[in-house]
C-alpha positions as CSV (number, residue, x, y, z in Angstrom):
1,M,4.9,-0.3,3.4
2,R,3.4,-3.2,0.3
3,I,0.0,-2.1,-0.5
4,L,-2.6,-3.9,-2.9
5,A,-5.6,-1.5,-3.6
6,D,-8.3,-2.2,-4.5
7,Q,-10.3,-2.5,-8.3
8,N,-12.1,1.1,-6.9
9,I,-9.2,3.2,-5.9
10,P,-8.3,5.8,-7.4
11,R,-5.5,6.2,-10.1
12,Q,-3.9,9.1,-9.0
13,T,-3.6,8.0,-5.9
14,V,-2.1,4.6,-6.3
15,D,0.2,6.8,-8.3
16,A,0.2,8.9,-5.5
17,L,1.7,6.1,-4.0
18,R,4.0,6.1,-5.8
19,L,5.8,8.8,-6.4
20,H,5.8,8.1,-2.2
21,G,8.1,5.3,-1.9
22,Y,5.1,2.9,-1.7
23,D,5.4,-0.9,-3.0
24,V,1.2,-0.3,-4.6
25,T,-0.5,-3.4,-7.0
26,W,-3.4,-2.1,-8.4
27,I,-6.4,-4.6,-9.1
28,H,-8.0,-2.4,-11.7
29,E,-4.2,-3.0,-14.0
30,D,-3.5,-6.3,-13.6
31,M,-7.1,-8.7,-12.0
32,P,-10.2,-6.2,-13.5
33,G,-13.3,-7.6,-11.9
34,V,-11.8,-10.4,-10.0
35,P,-14.1,-11.4,-6.8
36,D,-12.3,-9.7,-3.6
37,T,-11.7,-13.3,-2.3
38,V,-9.4,-13.0,-4.7
39,V,-8.4,-10.4,-4.1
40,L,-7.4,-10.6,-0.5
41,E,-6.3,-14.1,-1.1
42,R,-3.0,-12.2,-3.5
43,A,-2.8,-10.1,-0.8
44,Q,-1.6,-13.1,1.5
45,Q,0.5,-14.3,-1.4
46,E,2.4,-11.4,-1.6
47,Q,1.9,-9.6,2.0
48,R,0.0,-6.6,1.0
49,S,-2.4,-4.8,3.2
50,V,-6.0,-3.9,0.5
51,L,-6.6,-0.6,0.3
52,T,-10.6,-0.1,-0.3
53,F,-13.8,1.2,-0.1
54,D,-14.9,-1.6,0.0
55,K,-17.4,-3.2,3.1
56,D,-17.5,-6.9,2.3
57,F,-13.3,-7.1,3.0
58,G,-14.1,-6.6,7.0
59,H,-16.8,-9.8,7.1
60,L,-14.0,-11.6,4.2
61,A,-11.1,-10.1,6.9
62,M,-12.8,-11.8,9.7
63,R,-13.6,-14.9,8.5
64,Q,-11.0,-15.6,6.7
65,G,-7.8,-14.8,9.0
66,V,-5.9,-12.9,7.4
67,P,-1.2,-13.0,8.0
68,A,0.5,-10.8,10.1
69,S,2.3,-9.5,7.5
70,C,-1.4,-8.3,5.6
71,G,-4.1,-6.5,6.7
72,V,-7.1,-4.1,5.9
73,I,-7.9,-1.1,5.7
74,L,-11.2,0.7,5.2
75,L,-11.5,3.9,3.6
76,R,-15.6,4.9,4.7
77,I,-14.2,8.9,3.9
78,E,-15.0,11.4,1.7
79,A,-13.7,14.7,-0.7
80,P,-14.9,17.6,-2.9
81,S,-12.5,16.4,-5.5
82,S,-10.0,13.0,-5.7
83,V,-6.8,15.8,-5.7
84,E,-8.1,16.1,-1.9
85,L,-9.2,11.8,-1.1
86,T,-5.6,12.0,-2.5
87,K,-4.3,13.8,-0.2
88,N,-6.5,12.6,2.5
89,I,-5.8,8.9,1.9
90,L,-1.9,9.5,1.8
91,Q,-1.3,11.7,5.0
92,I,-3.6,8.8,6.7
93,I,-1.6,6.2,5.0
94,E,1.3,7.6,6.4
95,S,0.5,8.4,9.9
96,R,1.0,5.0,10.5
97,S,3.3,2.1,9.8
98,D,1.3,-0.8,12.1
99,W,-1.8,-1.8,9.6
100,A,-1.0,-4.8,8.9
101,G,-2.2,-7.3,11.8
102,H,-5.3,-5.5,11.0
103,F,-9.0,-4.6,9.6
104,T,-8.7,-0.4,9.8
105,V,-11.5,1.8,9.4
106,I,-11.0,4.7,8.1
107,K,-13.5,8.1,8.9
108,K,-13.0,11.7,8.7
109,N,-12.0,12.3,12.4
110,H,-10.5,8.7,13.3
111,V,-9.5,5.6,13.2
112,R,-10.8,2.1,14.1
113,M,-8.3,-0.3,14.1
114,I,-9.0,-4.7,15.1
115,P,-6.7,-7.3,15.1
116,L,-7.2,-10.7,13.0
117,N,-6.9,-14.2,13.3
118,R,-3.7,-15.0,12.3
119,S,-3.7,-17.7,9.9
């Protein structure tokens, strides 16, 4: 899976995903401070799914349309520590393989996947 981690994703999470074999590009390393539209465009160009805590990506993805090779994974989970948060995110990402082509909202005990308009 190819992931574009938004700048709000903790380094520990990015590192853990990479250690588990995921191809992760992190906005904080490459393009800190860029607008969400630029992040989504990059995800489309590189055929990556955006991993973020930023609710604005749902609206952007629905409005702009996202190709079937991309997706948006919106995290709405909290954890008592960054270690626990990273563990939760990793378990969730590993639980499925069909993230692309969907806007996904992940809450503590619920995953909701909405197909995106494909362009």
